[in-house]
C-alpha positions as CSV (number, residue, x, y, z in Angstrom):
1,M,0.0,0.0,0.0
2,S,1.3,3.4,-0.9
3,H,1.6,6.4,1.4
4,K,-0.3,9.4,0.4
5,H,-0.5,13.0,1.7
6,A,-3.3,13.4,4.1
7,G,-2.7,16.9,5.4
8,S,-0.6,19.2,7.6
9,L,-0.4,19.8,11.3
10,H,1.7,21.6,13.9
11,A,3.7,19.9,16.6
12,A,6.5,20.7,19.0
13,D,8.5,17.5,18.2
14,A,8.3,14.3,16.2
15,E,6.5,12.3,18.9
16,M,3.8,14.9,19.2
17,A,3.6,15.0,15.4
18,I,2.9,11.2,15.2
19,N,0.3,11.4,18.0
20,N,-1.4,14.4,16.4
21,A,-1.4,12.8,13.0
22,R,-2.9,9.6,14.5
23,D,-5.6,11.6,16.2
24,V,-6.4,13.7,13.2
25,Y,-5.9,11.4,10.2
26,T,-6.8,7.9,11.4
27,R,-10.0,8.5,13.3
28,R,-11.9,6.0,11.1
29,Q,-9.3,3.2,11.3
30,E,-8.2,4.0,7.7
31,G,-4.5,4.2,8.4
32,V,-1.9,1.5,8.9
33,S,1.3,3.7,9.0
34,L,2.2,7.3,9.4
35,W,5.0,9.4,8.1
36,V,5.6,12.9,9.5
37,V,8.2,15.2,8.0
38,E,9.2,18.7,9.1
39,S,8.1,21.1,6.3
40,K,11.6,22.6,6.1
41,Y,12.7,19.2,4.7
42,I,10.1,19.1,1.9
43,T,11.1,20.2,-1.6
44,A,8.4,20.5,-4.3
45,S,8.6,20.9,-8.0
46,N,7.5,24.2,-9.5
47,P,4.1,23.9,-11.3
48,E,5.4,26.4,-13.9
49,E,8.1,23.8,-14.9
50,S,5.6,20.9,-15.2
51,E,5.9,20.8,-19.0
52,S,9.6,20.2,-19.1
53,L,9.5,17.9,-16.0
54,F,6.6,15.6,-17.0
55,D,6.2,15.8,-20.7
56,P,9.2,13.5,-21.6
57,A,7.2,10.6,-20.2
58,E,4.4,10.9,-22.7
59,D,6.4,9.1,-25.4
60,K,7.1,6.1,-23.1
61,I,3.9,4.1,-23.7
62,Y,5.3,1.2,-21.8
63,R,4.9,3.1,-18.5
64,H,1.1,2.9,-19.0
65,P,0.3,-0.7,-19.8
66,T,-3.2,0.0,-21.2
67,F,-2.7,-2.2,-24.2
68,Y,-2.2,-5.5,-22.4
69,D,-5.0,-8.0,-22.1
70,L,-5.2,-9.2,-18.4
71,P,-7.1,-12.2,-17.1
72,D,-10.4,-11.3,-15.4
73,E,-9.3,-12.9,-12.1
74,L,-6.5,-10.3,-11.6
75,E,-7.5,-7.6,-9.2
76,Y,-6.0,-4.2,-8.3
77,I,-3.9,-3.8,-11.4
């Protein structure tokens, strides 16, 4: 299962961040693992550069296997 961004929160330290994240983002038993990262360690791409960053992948059709025939009994693919 992949991790996905659920939101942001404030905490004084890493332990408090895990506890706050648990309380806020796993109320309905939907989580099995948490990652917390200080925002100063996050680097994001610039949306204005998305064309040069992501367009080269369009010519690599093998990255999107939409042309394969898969058996019906396969799930989650």
